N, C-alpha and C positions, 0 to 999 in steps of 0.2 A: 504493500500500500504506500510505502514511502515514494516509490517512483510515480505512482498515480497522483499523490498529493503534490509532488513537485511540479508535475505537468499542469495540474489544475491551477496551481499558484501562478505559473507562467502565463497560462491562457486567461487567467483572471485579469492580468494587466492588459492583455490585448482586448478583451471584452470591454473593460472599463474605458480604455482610451478610444477604441474605434467606435464605441456606441455613443460617443459625444456627437458624432455625426449620425443622426437618426437613420439615414439611408444605409449605413454600414451595419446596423444591428442585425438585419436578416442575413447578411453575409457571414457575420461572426457566428450566429446561431447555426447556420447550415454547415459551416466548417466544423464546428464542435460536434454536430450530429455525425458527420463523417468520421471524425477522430474517435468518437465513442464506438461506432460500428466497427472500425478497424481494430480497436482495442479488444472488443468482445471476440473478434476472430482470433486475435493473438492469445487470448485467454483459453479458448476452447481446448487446444491440445494439452494445456496444463491441468485440465480437469479441476478447476477451483471448487472449493467447498461452497455449499449454499450460503454459509455465513460470510465468506469472503465476497461472494457475488452481491450479497445484500449491502455490504459496506461499499463495494465498488459502485453499485448503482446509485447509492446515496451520495458518494463523493463526486461523481461525474455529472450529476444533475445540473443543467444549465443555470438554474437559479443560484448555484454556488459561485458562478463566475461574475455575477453583478452584485455589487453592494449598493442596493437602492437607497440606503440611508446616507451614502457618502455625499457630501456637499459638492456642488459644481466646482467651487474653488479648490477643494481638496483633490478632486479628480483631475483638474487641469494641472495642478502642481505635481501630482503623481506622474502624469503623462509627460510633462516637461522634464522631470528628473530622470525618466526612463526612455527618453526619445530613441536612443540607439536600440534598445531592446524591442520597442514597439515596431521599429522599422524592420526587424527580423520577420515580422508577420507578412509585411508587404513583399519581402524578398523570398518568401517561402522557406525561411531559415529557422522557423520555430520548431520546438521539440514535438515530435509526433508521439502521441499517447501509446499507440501500438508498438512502436519501436522501443520506447522506454520500458514497456512491460517485457518485451522479448529480451532486452539487455539485462533487466533485473532477474529474469528467470535463469539466464545463463550464469549469472553471478552467484546464484544460490546453490 
């Protein structure tokens, strides 16, 4: 779950910053949906327990990517401080959830 949590944290930054432009929110949601689908495919050969899958599903719910209580000024500040990281999304250089799971499985 550490790999999943790390990728969720990274994508939380993308979701927060890119959703400041309302037209980008559907793109972020669709991309996350693909990431989760690929991650589920990566998990299948590992035969995760039902308990793990319950934690996984809860962790990757899109609602976890947006802090709707964050003020606009805090979101703008966060995005400005992390501009280089956010640009990784546009360059398709972001961490892939399925890849992170595969790497974590090999390391265990």
